[in-house]
LOFI-918014 format. One record per residue: x, y, z of N, C-alpha, C in turn. Coordinates in pm, whole numbers, plus 50000, padded with zeros to 5 digits. Atoms other than C-alpha are relative to their C-alpha. Example, Ala and Ser with C-alpha at 12.3 -4.5 7.8 and 13.67 -1.06 7.14 Angstrom:
2
500894988150000512304955050780500905012050000;499184988149994513674989450714499235010950073;
//
This chain:
462
500844988150000500005000050000500885012450000;499164988250019501325033649898499205012650029;500624987349967499785061950089498504999949987;501454998949997496235075350100499354997949865;500565002350132495805071349722499864985349968;500095014450023496115033749750498604995150031;501325005749978492845014949713500014990850121;499895008849884494034989149967500005008050129;499954991549881494845016650217498625005650032;501324994349976491425032550171499034989650056;500925010449953489574999650218500334995850144;499605004249865491604989150524499735011250100;500204988749909491465024150678498525002250030;501444997949977487705028050627499414988850084;500485011249919487074993250766500465001350145;499484998649865489324999951066499285011350076;500684988749935487705033751138498584996250037;501385004149972484195019451111499974990050116;499955009849892485154990051335500265006750134;499714993049876486615013651595498795007650051;501214992649960483465035051593498974990450060;500995009849951481215004551632500424994350133;499535005849874483394989551904499945010250113;500074989749897483565022852090498575001750049;501414998749961479775026252083499554987750078;500385012449930479314989752181500624999650139;499345000049870481874993452461499325009650097;500694990349915480125024652593498674994450050;501305005749961476735007352591500164988650100;499775011149907478104976052759500425005150137;499574994349871479804997153027498825005950075;501184994149936476555015853094499064989250051;500895010949956474544983653105500564993050123;499415006749885477024967853345499885008750124;500124991149885477014998653571498574999850055;501405000649957473224997953574499724987150075;500205013049934473314961053665500634999750138;499324999749870475844966753944499215008750098;500794991249913473774995654081498734993150045;501235007049963470644974254069500284989550108;499655010149899472374946254264500365006750134;499644992949877473814971354513498755005550068;501264995049943470374986954555499224988750067;500715011549940468934952354620500604996450136;499355002649870471514947354894499575010350103;500444989549908470654981055049498534998450035;501445002049974466934973155012499784989050103;500105010949902467454940855205500335005150142;499654994349870469174960055487498915009350049;501084990949962466404986155478498804992350054;501135008149953463744959155517500264994550140;499665005049867465594944455814499925011050104;500064988749907465884978855974498555004050026;501414995949988462194986255906499274991650105;500705008949906461124956456113500395002750146;499504998049864463094968656416499885014350049;500174986049959462145005856431498575001850052;501324997449943459305016156660500105012050095;500044989049904458195043656900500154994650142;499845004049861459345040857258498885005750088;501024995349906457255048157572499975015150010;499924985449993458445084157562499655006649867;500414994550131457245088057200501145002549906;498864998150089460705087657054500324986949927;499635011550082462045064756784501104992050068;498945008849949464095034756892500214988649901;499675011850083465865006656708500184988450095;500015010749901465114975156896501084989549975;498985010150029467684953356718500975006149897;499044994250094470914967356555500234990749879;499685007950119471824956156204501274992050026;498865008849966474294927056214501315004249932;498784996150072476784943655970500825009550086;499144992149911479734957256173500385013449938;499604987450063480374984855918499115011650045;500904989449953477375004056057500405005150138;499524995449869479245007356388501345007149990;498704993550017482575019656250499825014649963;500194985850028482845057756253500355003549854;499824994850137482455073255905500524989249906;499585011250082482795039455740499485000849857;500644999450130480655049355444498734991749994;501235007949992477855026155553499185005650116;500834993249900474985043455734498544996149980;501465000350009471315040455821499475011650082;500574988349933469025067755936498474999649985;501464998350001465335072756031499725013950055;500234986249957464125108556051498625004649959;501324994350031460965129356051500015014650039;500154985949968460005165956051498725001450083;501184998649914457695172556348499195012249957;500904989150039454725196056313500525013450048;499484987549947456405222156527501345003849942;498724996850063459555221456318501154992450060;498925007449936461555198356545500274987249922;499615012050074463515170956371500234988750099;499805011949917463295136656528500664989549913;499285009850083465815111156404500864991150088;498995009149943467935081356495500874995349884;499085003850107470985069256303501004989750052;498985010049966473725042956294501175006650072;498844994949927476765046656518501075005449906;498974995550095478915051356204499835014649961;500234986050034477305085656148500445009550111;499674991649884478365097756493498855009750026;501064990149973476445130156556499485006549871;500414993950128476025138456188498754993349947;501205005550064472925133255977500105002249850;500024999050146472395127055609498825008549957;501124991850048470305153055426499054991749913;501015006650084467085140755267499545010349898;500324990650106466785159354937498694995849934;501295003450059463165160254825500084999149847;499875000450146464275167054466500534986649951;499445012850039466175134054463499014988650020;500975010749970463225114254596498675002449932;501284996650065460575129454368499454988349921;500465011550080460405099054142500384987350074;499795012249922459975067154342499484987949923;500425012350065459695031654222498824994050076;501145006849935456965007254314500374996850145;499755001849857456675005254695500565012450065;499524987449946457875041254735501485000850021;498545000249981461595032454718500655009449900;499224991050085463985058854579501474996550013;498555002850001467625053054479500715012049938;499284988450051470155080954429501375000750067;498694997349943473635093954504499955013150076;499844987249930474515120654760501365000550067;498704997849936477555135454927499854998050149;500115003049858478035120855274501125006250081;498934995049912480325128255569501384996349944;498625002550043484045130155502500165000449848;499904998150145483345138855136499784987749918;500235012350077482425103255035498695000649925;501245001350077479885097054762499304987350042;500785011349948477115074354886498894996149903;501175005050072474565052554713498924997850106;501044999849896471285056954903498724993549948;501365005250024468025037654914499135004750117;500884995749891465135053255113498554997849961;501445000950022461415050455153499285006250120;500774994549888458765067655364499264988750074;500715010149920457215047555653499175007250107;500804995049888454615052655920500134990050114;499735008849886455625038656255498724997850081;501205003449922452975020656457499935008650126;500224991749883451535043256726500255014649973;499754986150033452315075556540499395003249865;500564995750128450645095456266501055006849912;498944993650079453945110756152500554990449896;499355007750106455615099555829501515001850015;498544999849984459255090355874500674995749867;499205004550117461945085855608501124991250054;498975009449958464105055355651500944997949881;499045001650110467275052555447501194991850045;498755007549980470315030155413500955004449890;499004995250097473495042555243501244991350004;498755007650010476555023955120501035007849921;498904992950068479955035654993499964997349850;500065001250146479825042454619501254993349944;498775006150049483405029154591499814985149968;500275014150029482004993754599499494998649857;500535000150138480035001054280501125003849902;498964995250090482945020154124501084989449978;498965010250013485424991754194499574989049904;500505010450090483234965754023499945005149856;500104994250134482614989153727501385001849938;498654997950051486314997853694500634986849956;499455013150035487314961153694499394994849870;500675004150124484724953453427500505008149881;499554991450110485814983253216501414996549954;498655004150039489454972253225499954987449915;500135012450078488504937553108499365002649865;500704996850125486154952152848500955006749900;499084993150088488844975252708501024990449939;499045009950052491344946652678499344991349894;500715008650094488744924652509499705007249869;500314992450120487674952052268501255003349920;498754997350071491294960652187500454987749920;499655012550072491994924152099499064998049882;500965001450108488804923351894500265009949888;499704989950103489724955851715501224995949918;498825004650073493154942051629499664988549908;500415011350083491584909951504499195004449879;500804995050113489074929151290500875007249898;499114992950092491804951451146500854990149921;499215010150069493944921051067499154992649898;500905006950093490944903550910499705008849878;500254990750112490184934750701501205000749908;498794999450081493804936450586500144987549914;499905012750075493844899650488498934999449892;501105000450096490464902850319500295009249881;499704990750109491554933450119501134994849914;498885005450077494854917650020499544988549912;500505011450078493054886149910499035004849893;501004995350095490184905049746500585007849884;499394992050106492464928549550501124992649928;498975008050067494834900549448499844999649849;500185000150147493274897749099500365013249935;499624987050058493774935249045501525001249992;498544999950006497454931549133500504991149887;499635008850111497664902248890499775007049866;500294992650121496024924048626501065010749974;498964989850013498524951948694501324993849958;498755006850037501464927648678499964995549854;500135004250139500104914348350500195011549903;499834988250086499914949348201501465004449997;498574996549996503484956448319500804990649910;499315009650086504624924548147499755003049853;500314996350138502854935547829500805012349958;499244987950031504444970147844501494997249989;498585003450002507834954147908500364991049883;499735008650114507474932347599500164985550038;499865013949956507454900247805498774991749966;501235007150036503904891247700499265008249895;500794993450104501554899047412498595003350046;501374997949951498324897547612499934996050146;500235003849860496884892947961499614985350005;500245014349992496984856448054499464996250136;500535004849873495294835948325498555003750019;501414997449971491804835548469499845010550108;500324989549903490244864048668498584998050051;501385000949950487114866848885499005005949901;501044995750094483804873448710499925015149986;500104985450005483924910548800501145006349921;498834994350065487394915648647500254994049862;499755006650128487394891148357499565008449880;500374991550116485414914848127501025011149974;498984989650018488034942048190501234994149932;498845006650061490854917648106499744997049854;500345003050139489034906947790500045012649913;500004987550076488534942947679501425005249978;498614995850015492204950747744500734991649896;499395008650102493264920747537499545004049860;500504995250129491014932747255500665013149959;499324987350028492574967347287501434997749953;498645003150040496064952447263500044994349858;500075005650134495094932246957499715010949897;500354989250092493524962746798501205009449979;498814991550011496664983146875501024994049904;499055006650091498854957446700499515000749856;500564999250134496494957346403500175014049941;499854986250048496574995346380501445002849961;498584997850030500384995846394500394992849871;499665007750120500684968546133499375006249876;500674993750113498134985545910500715013049960;499284987650030500025018645940501314997049927;498765003650067503285001745846499754995749855;500335004650136501634985045548499665011849909;500394988550080500115017645429501205008849967;498784992350026503445035545466500824993549889;499265007050106505135008745256499325001249865;500744998750125502385010044995500175014049941;499834986350048502685048044975501395002049941;498634998650051506435045644934500134993949860;499945006450132506055021244643499175007749898;500874992850093503215041644491500675012749949;499364987550042505315073444482501334997649930;498685002750056508555056944383499974999549847;500075001450146507465048244029499765013349929;500194987150069505995082543928501235009150008;498824991549987509065100344064501134995049909;498985005550089511365076743870499715003449855;500394996550137509395082943550500335014549971;499714985850018509645120543598501515002549990;498554998350004513375117743667500574995549866;499525004950129513925097143351499655009749887;500424990450102511935121843142500865012750006;499154988149986513975150643282501384997549945;498685003250054517195132543191500005000049848;500105000450147515945128842831499885014049940;500144986350049515425166442804500945009150079;499034991749927518625182742923499775014849971;500184985650013518645219742972499525005850132;500424993149878517365245043219498764993750060;501245005949948513885229643246500264986150058;499705013449950515215194343282500765000450131;499264998749874517655205243550499115004250114;500924995449896514935223243737499114988750048;500865011349964512655192743725500774989850083;499185009649924515495170043844500235004950143;499794994449867516195193744134498764998650087;501245000749923512545194744241499634985550034;500265014249971512235156944209500844995450118;499155003449885515175153744448499435005250131;500634994549880513455176844697498764992050038;501205007949972510225157044661500354986650064;499585012849942512045124544730500435001850146;499574997449862513665139645039498815002150092;501194997349918510305152345164499194987350023;500755012549986508555119345095500684990750098;499265008849908511305099745270499905004950144;500084994549865511195123545565498654996950065;501325002349940507435120545615499674985250014;500195014549985507455083145553500744995050124;499265003949879510145079245817499275004750126;500754995049884508105100946054498794991150028;501165008749981505025079145995500414986650060;499545012749945507045047646059500355001450148;499634998049859508465061846382498775001950088;501214997749922505035073646500499254987050023;500695012949984503555039146436500724991350101;499255008249905506365022046623499895005450142;500064993949866506175046746914498724996650073;501295003149938502545037146974499834985350031;500075014249969503335000447010500174997950150;499995001449854502554990347369500984989450048;499285011749949504504957847385501474999849964;498615000350045507874967447237500945004550111;498944995849907511034969747446501334995649942;498685002550060514754969947364501075000750107;498834999549913517894961247558500915011249951;499274988050040519974992947560501494997249978;498565001750005523524980947621500514994249869;499515005250130523904959347305499935010349889;500144989750103522664988347090501135010250012;498934990249980525145012747246501364994349958;498715006150034528084988647211500154998449849;499955002450144527214980046851500225013049922;499864987350069526825016246739501385006250023;498694994449969530005027046916501104993249918;498995007450077532064999446748499915003349851;500194997250142530545006246405500565013849962;499554986450033531185043746412501495001850024;498544999549981534695038446548500724994449877;499385005750120535475016346249499875009649881;500204990750110533965041846010500945012050012;499144988349976535995070046169501354995950057;498765005549946539105049346227501165009849988;498904990850020541365076646090500065011050106;500034989449899540265100746365500554995350135;499435005649876541475077246643499295005450124;500824995049888538615086546880499654988450093;500325010249898538145066947203498575002250049;501394999249956534515059347296499864992050130;500215006549869533735051547662498514997750019;501415003649989530415033047699499714994950141;500455004349866528745029848042498484998949997;501465002250005525265014848077499544993150126;500585006449881523115006348379499574985849967;500375014150019522514969248422498504998649979;501415003050031519234956448274499225012149949;500724988550055518434990348118499304996049871;500805003450118515624986047864499205012249957;500764988950058514065011847633498594995049965;501395003950031510265010747607499675005049859;500234996250138510165012147229500734990849904;499415008250104511424998246899501525001749995;498544999950012515084989146849500435009649890;499644991250111515145008046515500035014650043;500064986149955514125040446685501165003350093;498874997749911516745036646957501305001249920;498794999550083519425029446697500075013249923;500014987550076518335059846493500355011950088;499714988749910518415083446793501465000050044;498625000649952521735071446935500985001549884;499124998950116523245068046588500195014449956;499884986050037522475104346502500845007950098;499224992849899523875116746832501484996549993;498605004150009527065096346795500665005449873;499444994550123527535107546434500405014750019;499674986149972527385143846547501235001050089;498864999649908529815136546830501304996849926;498795003650075532295119846589500445011349906;499654989050089532125150046358500855010650071;499374988849930533305174046627501004995950107;499105004349892535195153046885501455000249954;498575000050030538955155946905500624986350026;499395012949968539885123747082499144991150090;500765008149904537175112247325498515003149993;501464999149991533435105547344499544991350116;500605007749891531525094647654498544997249966;501385004150026528295074947605499494992850125;500505005649874526355068547926498484998549997;501455002549988522915053047983499714997050147;500275001249856521565057448336498514997450021;501395003849970518385040248456499844999450150;500264999649855517055048148803498604994850026;501325006349981514265023848885499245006050116;500674994649881513545041149217499425013849977;500464986450025512875075149057498914999949894;501144999450091509475080848898499745014549963;500344986650048508525110948686498774998649913;501275000650073504965116248564499464985749998;500535013549989504145080948681500734989849914;499275009250086506775065048450501464999350041;498575001549978510335052048468500715004749873;499334994150115512795070548244501464995649994;498605003350026516195063248090500695012649949;499234988350043518755091448060501264995249928;498825003550080521345087647784500785012849972;499144988350017524265112247775501064997049893;498965001050102526485117147469500855012750010;499124988649977529475139747545501264998649915;498755000350077532515149347338500935011150049;499014990049961535665169947377500265010049887;499884990650111535015191547071499865014450045;500094985749968534525229247053498745003750077;501234996949928530985227747195499185010649930;500914989950056528165252547133499665010450105;500484989549911527095285647281498524997650030;501445001849971523625287747446499125003349880;500794996450118522275305147132500104989349893;499815010650100523765278546905499284987250040;500745012049955522265250947119498525001149965;501414997850033518825266147068499774998349850;500165000850144519345269246691500244985949948;499615013350049520825234046661498824990349992;501145009249999517455217546733499005002849889;500914996950110515765234246437500314991049880;499835009150112515185211446139500785006649887;499234995450114517775215845862501035010550032;499054989449966519825241246056501364993850033;498645005149979523615234946045500865011050061;499164990349932525885252546290501335001849927;498694999650067529105243546109499814995049857;500225003750138528685243945731501184992249941;498835007150051532195229345689499914985050022;500165014149971531035196045829498914994349910;501025006250084529075171545610498734997350079;501265003249935525405165045684498885008749950;501214992950046521855176945625499445009450104;500574991849892521215193645958498734994450058;501255006049951518365169546033500214991050121;499725010049896520125147346290499355002950133;500534996849868519245165046616498495001749997;501454998250007515745174446499499284986649988;500595013450009515045138146406500014993250136;499915005749865516265127046748498935006250091;500984993049917514075153446918498584995649964;501345003950045511055143846708499684985750041;500225014049962511465106446768499824998650150;500145000549854511985111347141498655005650043;501304994149966508895133647153498854990649974;501065009850027506795105946998499854990050113;500065009049885507675084747301499775007650131;500184991949879507035113347543501305004850060;498714995849948510765120047585500435013349942;499484987250049512985149647499501524999750006;498554998749993516585160347443500345013950051;499544987449944518565187847610501495001449972;498594997550030521865203247503500645008050112;499294992949895524465214947752501504998949979;498545000450006528175218547820500504987350066;499475012649949530115186247871501235002550087;498804999149916532775180548136501274998249917;498845001950088535075170247850500375012849927;499724987450064534845205747717499155002949879;500824998150119532535200247421498515000350031;501465000149987528805194247379499544987450072;500655011549937526695171647599498535000049961;501415001650036523365158947471499384990050097;500735008949908520965144347728498704995849932;501195005750063518335121547577499174993050108;500885006149901515405112947805498914992249928;500985008750067513315083347685499424990350102;500645009049903510885059347859500734986850012;499345012849971512315028248022498984989950047;500835011049952510904994948125500334997550146;499775002949859510434989848499500364985450017;499555013849979512274958848615499064992850094;
//
């Protein structure tokens, strides 16, 4: 996966995010349900203590409340233990009558009417309040009427909220660990599922790379039902591309033969009628032949450049051209140093590569004094415009060119040095052919002192 633009990354990330959201919501709901359950059980315990206390509270002979039998839990006798009971009433004259557990000492718990407004069946209310020593208490209370009195008393039992919090905290820790393991498992499952599910797309991509590299003519192998139609259409496109290229080559050849005969007839007729007119016709026929050959060559190069499956090993071409031109220019005694990256391959026809490098080397031999460097550098790790490129440098130790001359040298038919043989088409042909493949050439100053030509053409990814 390569960043946020990767389809695999998007699928795994969206699945992981959704899983985390669902697990977070589920964890929150489970935690709330468990807390509610713990509170309900704690309330049931307090309710049981309240019922036991209710049976033992009555009015004494002096009209005051008494607890005839203390609760058996020792925590109600420990000072400020967090466990308390209390029975209280507001007398008609405003006097408060109450009794409480020994753990409350002389303090009393407030009875907040707002907290007891909504009572369950049987008049029982459950709530939290702040008790002595700053402890939070869970309270259960209910109103009662003691036998022998018309007053309504409130009886309550309170327990330390830490008991509830401890059980909830322990559950939450276990829940978080379980959900974390589940989240990791879901993320791993999503990753495996995406890798497995997108496997056919990777196979399709590898197949296209093999086609572009010239290792295969079509996409081979079976694909899932959703992808097979795409593979079939791509194979049809490849077949159609080959047919178009072949048809273009055939038409170019037919045109060349069709024009060759009329031009030969005209040339023969001009030879039979010597003189100014005949010479003029012969001259124009020569220009026509040059123009026809130029445009036919351009058509051939354009057809080859559009071939998807062609590829060429670079090093053998460089070595062969260097040896050939050295033999042709043996009298100049020029040393050619050839350096080529291992496994460098040009994404195109061998003829086009030979034509581009041949033109550049011919120019270098014309102006070089004693040395020419020919280097082909392929950097598989560097991508430009989504493609892999091959840089070919042709440098010589000749006089070189000024910046203005470099600009003029790329124009078709323009010759910088009229004393040297040639048509002035070499560099423009190289530039045009490279452009058909999406490449380009650049002229600069060489370290050897002469001209350096950098040819950038598409390469085949290894």
